[in-house]
C-alpha positions as CSV (number, residue, x, y, z in Angstrom):
1,M,64.6,75.4,83.6
2,A,67.9,74.1,85.0
3,L,69.7,74.9,81.7
4,A,68.3,78.4,81.8
5,R,69.4,79.0,85.4
6,A,72.9,77.7,84.5
7,R,73.1,80.1,81.5
8,R,72.0,83.0,83.8
9,R,74.7,82.1,86.3
10,R,77.3,82.0,83.6
11,S,76.2,85.3,82.2
12,S,76.3,87.1,85.5
13,I,79.0,89.8,85.8
14,T,79.9,88.5,89.2
15,R,80.6,85.0,88.1
16,L,83.5,83.9,85.8
17,S,83.9,80.8,83.8
18,P,86.6,78.3,85.0
19,Q,88.8,79.3,82.1
20,A,88.5,83.0,83.0
21,M,89.1,82.4,86.6
22,A,92.3,80.4,85.8
23,V,93.6,83.2,83.6
24,S,92.7,85.7,86.3
25,Y,94.6,83.8,89.0
26,V,97.6,83.4,86.7
27,L,97.7,87.2,86.0
28,L,97.2,88.0,89.7
29,C,100.0,85.7,90.7
30,A,102.3,87.2,88.1
31,W,101.5,90.7,89.3
32,A,102.0,89.7,92.9
33,V,105.5,88.5,92.0
34,V,106.2,91.8,90.3
35,V,105.0,93.7,93.4
36,I,106.6,91.6,96.1
37,F,110.0,90.8,94.4
38,P,111.5,94.3,95.1
39,L,110.8,93.8,98.8
40,Y,112.3,90.3,98.7
41,W,115.3,91.7,96.9
42,L,115.8,94.3,99.6
43,A,115.5,91.6,102.3
44,I,118.0,89.2,100.9
45,T,120.4,92.1,99.9
46,S,120.5,93.2,103.5
47,L,121.7,89.8,104.4
48,K,124.6,89.7,101.9
49,T,128.2,90.8,102.1
50,P,129.5,93.3,99.6
51,I,131.2,90.6,97.6
52,E,128.0,88.6,97.3
53,V,126.0,91.6,96.2
54,N,128.5,92.6,93.5
55,G,129.1,89.0,92.4
56,G,125.4,88.0,92.1
57,P,122.7,87.5,91.2
58,F,122.1,85.3,94.2
59,Y,118.5,85.0,95.3
60,L,118.2,81.8,97.5
61,P,119.6,82.1,101.1
62,F,121.6,79.1,102.3
63,R,121.8,77.9,98.7
64,D,123.3,80.7,96.7
65,F,124.8,82.5,99.7
66,K,125.2,82.4,103.4
67,P,123.1,85.0,105.2
68,T,124.9,87.4,107.5
69,L,123.7,90.3,109.8
70,E,126.9,92.3,109.2
71,S,125.0,95.1,107.4
72,W,122.4,95.3,110.1
73,R,125.1,95.4,112.8
74,Y,126.8,98.2,111.0
75,I,123.6,100.3,110.7
76,F,122.4,99.8,114.2
77,V,125.6,99.5,116.1
78,D,128.4,101.3,114.3
79,L,126.1,104.1,112.9
80,R,123.7,104.0,115.8
81,E,123.4,107.8,116.3
82,D,123.5,108.5,112.5
83,T,120.6,106.0,112.1
84,F,118.3,106.7,115.0
85,R,118.5,110.6,114.7
86,P,117.2,110.6,111.1
87,Y,114.6,108.0,112.0
88,L,113.3,110.1,114.8
89,N,113.3,113.2,112.6
90,T,111.3,111.4,110.0
91,L,108.8,110.1,112.6
92,V,108.3,113.4,114.3
93,V,108.1,115.6,111.2
94,G,106.0,113.1,109.3
95,L,103.4,112.5,112.0
96,T,103.2,116.1,113.1
97,S,103.0,117.7,109.7
98,T,100.4,115.1,108.6
99,A,98.2,115.7,111.7
100,I,98.3,119.5,111.3
101,T,97.7,119.2,107.6
102,L,94.7,116.9,108.1
103,L,93.2,119.2,110.8
104,L,93.5,122.4,108.7
105,G,92.7,120.7,105.4
106,S,89.5,119.1,106.8
107,M,88.2,122.4,108.1
108,A,89.0,124.1,104.8
109,A,87.3,121.3,102.8
110,Y,84.2,121.4,105.0
111,G,84.0,125.1,104.6
112,L,84.2,124.8,100.8
113,V,81.4,122.1,100.8
114,R,78.9,123.7,103.2
115,M,79.5,127.4,103.0
116,R,79.0,129.5,99.9
117,Y,81.8,132.0,99.0
118,R,81.5,134.8,96.4
119,V,84.7,136.8,96.4
120,R,84.9,139.6,93.8
121,L,87.8,139.2,91.4
122,G,88.6,142.9,91.9
123,A,89.0,142.4,95.6
124,V,91.5,139.6,95.0
125,A,93.4,141.7,92.5
126,S,93.5,144.6,95.0
127,F,95.0,142.4,97.7
128,V,97.6,141.0,95.3
129,T,98.5,144.5,94.2
130,A,98.9,145.8,97.7
131,L,100.9,142.7,98.7
132,A,103.3,143.3,95.7
133,V,103.7,146.9,96.8
134,V,104.7,145.8,100.3
135,V,107.2,143.3,99.1
136,V,108.8,145.8,96.7
137,A,109.0,148.4,99.4
138,V,110.7,146.0,101.8
139,V,113.1,144.9,99.1
140,I,114.2,148.4,98.3
141,G,114.9,149.1,102.0
142,A,111.8,150.7,103.4
143,P,110.9,149.8,107.1
144,W,108.6,146.8,107.0
145,Q,106.2,148.5,109.5
146,L,105.7,151.5,107.2
147,A,105.4,149.2,104.1
148,V,102.7,147.1,105.8
149,V,100.7,150.2,106.8
150,G,101.1,151.7,103.3
151,G,100.0,148.4,101.7
152,L,96.9,148.1,104.0
153,A,95.9,151.7,103.1
154,L,96.4,150.9,99.4
155,F,94.3,147.8,99.7
156,L,91.4,149.6,101.4
157,L,91.6,152.4,98.8
158,L,91.4,149.9,95.9
159,L,88.7,147.9,97.6
160,Q,86.5,151.0,97.8
161,T,87.2,152.2,94.3
162,A,88.4,149.8,91.5
163,A,87.2,146.6,93.2
164,R,83.6,147.8,93.3
165,R,83.5,148.0,89.5
166,S,84.4,144.3,89.2
167,K,81.3,142.1,88.7
168,R,83.0,138.8,88.2
169,A,83.2,136.7,91.4
170,L,85.1,133.6,92.4
171,G,83.2,130.7,94.0
172,N,83.9,127.6,95.9
173,D,85.0,125.6,92.9
174,D,87.4,128.3,91.8
175,I,89.0,128.4,95.3
176,A,89.3,124.6,95.4
177,F,90.9,124.5,91.9
178,W,93.3,127.3,92.8
179,M,94.4,125.3,95.9
180,I,95.0,122.0,94.0
181,S,96.7,124.0,91.2
182,Q,99.6,124.8,93.6
183,R,100.6,121.1,93.3
184,M,101.1,121.5,89.6
185,L,104.3,123.4,90.1
186,P,107.4,121.2,90.3
187,P,109.0,121.3,93.7
188,V,112.3,122.4,92.3
189,A,110.6,125.7,91.1
190,I,109.8,126.8,94.7
191,V,112.5,125.2,96.8
192,I,114.9,128.1,96.4
193,P,112.5,130.7,97.7
194,I,111.5,128.4,100.5
195,Y,115.2,128.0,101.4
196,I,115.8,131.8,101.4
197,F,112.6,132.3,103.5
198,F,113.7,129.9,106.3
199,E,117.3,131.2,106.1
200,Q,116.1,134.7,106.9
201,L,114.0,133.3,109.8
202,G,116.9,131.3,111.1
203,L,115.0,128.1,110.9
204,L,117.2,126.0,108.7
205,D,118.0,122.5,109.8
206,T,115.0,122.4,112.3
207,W,111.8,120.4,112.7
208,T,109.8,123.6,112.5
209,A,111.0,124.4,109.0
210,L,110.2,121.0,107.7
211,I,106.8,120.9,109.3
212,I,105.8,124.2,108.0
213,A,107.0,123.4,104.5
214,Y,105.3,120.0,104.5
215,V,102.0,121.4,105.7
216,A,102.0,124.1,103.0
217,S,102.9,121.5,100.4
218,H,100.4,118.8,101.3
219,L,97.4,121.0,102.4
220,P,95.9,121.1,98.8
221,I,95.8,117.3,98.7
222,V,93.9,117.1,102.0
223,V,91.4,119.8,100.9
224,W,90.8,118.1,97.6
225,L,90.3,114.6,99.0
226,M,88.2,115.5,102.0
227,R,86.1,117.9,100.0
228,D,84.9,115.0,97.9
229,Y,84.3,112.9,101.0
230,F,82.3,115.6,102.9
231,Q,80.0,115.9,99.9
232,S,78.9,112.3,100.5
233,V,77.8,113.1,104.1
234,P,74.0,113.6,104.1
235,I,73.3,117.2,104.9
236,E,70.0,116.2,106.6
237,L,72.0,115.0,109.6
238,E,73.7,118.4,109.9
239,E,70.3,120.1,109.6
240,S,68.9,117.9,112.3
241,A,71.8,118.8,114.6
242,A,71.3,122.5,113.8
243,I,67.6,122.3,114.7
244,D,68.6,120.8,118.1
245,G,70.8,123.9,118.7
246,A,74.2,122.6,117.7
247,S,76.7,125.3,116.5
248,R,78.6,124.9,113.2
249,Y,81.7,123.8,115.1
250,R,79.8,121.3,117.2
251,I,78.2,119.9,114.0
252,F,81.6,119.5,112.4
253,R,83.2,118.0,115.5
254,S,80.3,115.7,116.6
255,V,78.5,114.8,113.4
256,V,80.7,115.2,110.3
257,L,84.1,114.0,111.6
258,P,82.8,110.7,113.1
259,L,81.1,109.9,109.8
260,S,84.2,110.7,107.9
261,V,86.6,108.5,109.7
262,P,87.4,106.3,106.7
263,G,88.1,109.3,104.6
264,L,90.3,110.9,107.3
265,V,92.3,107.6,107.8
266,A,92.8,107.2,104.0
267,T,93.9,110.8,103.6
268,F,96.1,110.6,106.7
269,L,98.0,107.6,105.3
270,F,98.2,109.1,101.8
271,V,99.7,112.4,103.1
272,L,102.0,110.6,105.6
273,V,103.5,108.6,102.8
274,F,104.3,111.9,100.9
275,A,105.9,113.4,104.0
276,W,107.7,110.2,105.0
277,N,109.3,109.8,101.5
278,E,109.9,113.5,100.8
279,Y,113.5,114.2,99.6
280,L,114.0,117.5,97.8
281,I,112.7,119.9,100.5
282,A,114.5,118.1,103.2
283,L,117.7,118.2,101.1
284,F,117.6,122.0,101.0
285,L,116.3,122.8,104.5
286,T,118.4,120.3,106.6
287,S,122.0,119.5,107.0
288,A,122.6,117.3,110.0
289,N,120.3,117.9,113.0
290,A,117.0,117.6,111.2
291,Q,118.1,115.2,108.4
292,T,115.4,112.6,107.4
293,L,115.8,109.0,106.4
294,P,115.5,109.6,102.6
295,L,118.7,111.7,102.8
296,T,120.4,109.0,104.9
297,V,119.5,106.4,102.2
298,A,120.8,108.6,99.5
299,A,124.0,109.2,101.4
300,Q,124.9,105.5,101.0
301,N,125.7,106.3,97.4
302,A,129.3,107.2,98.2
303,T,132.4,107.7,96.1
304,R,132.9,103.9,96.0
305,G,129.5,103.5,94.4
306,P,126.1,102.6,95.8
307,Q,126.4,100.5,98.9
308,W,123.3,98.4,98.3
309,W,123.7,96.3,101.4
310,Y,123.4,99.3,103.7
311,M,120.8,101.0,101.6
312,S,118.6,97.8,101.8
313,V,118.7,97.8,105.6
314,L,117.8,101.5,105.7
315,I,115.0,101.2,103.2
316,L,113.5,98.2,105.0
317,I,113.4,100.0,108.4
318,M,111.9,103.0,106.6
319,I,109.1,101.2,104.8
320,V,108.1,98.7,107.4
321,P,106.2,101.1,109.7
322,V,104.2,102.5,106.8
323,I,103.3,99.1,105.5
324,A,102.3,97.9,109.0
325,L,100.1,101.0,109.4
326,A,98.5,100.4,106.0
327,I,97.7,96.8,106.9
328,A,96.3,97.8,110.3
329,L,94.0,100.5,108.7
330,E,93.1,98.5,105.6
331,R,89.4,98.4,106.1
332,Y,89.2,102.2,106.7
333,I,91.5,102.9,103.7
334,A,89.4,100.8,101.3
335,R,86.2,102.5,102.3
336,G,87.8,106.0,102.2
337,L,89.3,105.6,98.8
338,L,86.1,104.2,97.2
339,V,83.9,107.1,98.3
340,G,82.7,109.0,95.3
341,A,83.5,106.2,92.9
342,V,79.8,105.2,92.6
343,K,78.1,108.6,92.9
344,G,75.7,109.2,90.1
C-alpha cells in the first residue's frame, strides 16, 4: 500500500521528481538572470563615468570601477527643468488617458456583452457614403455647415431607400472585431493624418492632443480585454439586481464594476504601460512643452553618440514607478490576466 501511494504521489501532475525540480530551478534561475541583468546593467551604468562606460565591460562596483553620482547630478541638477517637465507630462498624459480609456472602454465592453446589436450593413454603408461626401465637399471649399446638412440629408435618403434592401446585419462580434482590427494598422500609417488633424485644431504640443490620441489608440485594447472579463460575471447577479429595481447604469456601477476589479486593474496597468512608453505619436505631436520621457531618452543619442550614462538614469526613473505599481497590484493583475484561461 505504501509503495502504491508513493507511485501515485510521483505520478501526480502537481508533484515533480527531485531531478525535475532541480532542472526547473536551474532553468528558472537562468531565466531570472536574463530578465534582471538589463536592469542591473542600467543601474551600474548610471554610476559610471563616460570613460568607464566606453572602456568596459565593468560590472562589479568598487572592484571594476568606483561608483559616482555625476550622471544623476547632471540629470537632476543641471537639467532639472528638462527632466521634470517631461516626467510631469508623461505622468499626467499617461494616467489621464488611461483612466479615460478604461472608463469608456469598460462601458463599451459591457454594452457588447449584455446588449444585442443588429445593425444593417446598408445603414453602415449609407453613413460612410454620406461622411465621404461631407469630407469631399469641405475639401473642395464648400462651407462646412452646408456640407454637414447635405450629408445628413443624403444619409437619411439612403437610409430610407437603399439601406432597406440590405438584409445582412452586423452583430456584437462584428463590432468587437472591427474595433480590435484598428490596432492592426501600423502607427506610422496614421500618424501623419493625426498630425494634420491636431495642427488644424491648434492643439499641437499640448496635453490635450496626446490624451485624445492615446485614448483613441488604446480604446480597442480595453474593449477587447474587458469584454472577455465581463463575460465571466454571472448574469444571474444582474438579473437579481434588475428584479430589485436597479437600472442598467446602477447594475453596471454597483454590481459589475466591483466584481471586475481584478480585470480593471490588470487592464489599467496594461494600457498605462502602452501610454507610458509611447514614442511615435509623441514625436509627431509634441516639440518642447508636452514632450514625454521616451523622447527625452532618445534625445541622449546626440552627435557624439549614445550617452549611455545619462540614458540609464532617465530609463531608471522612467521604469521604477511602473514596476512599483505592478508589484503593489500584483494579486489583482494575476487574477485579472487569468480570467478566461480555464473557461470551458
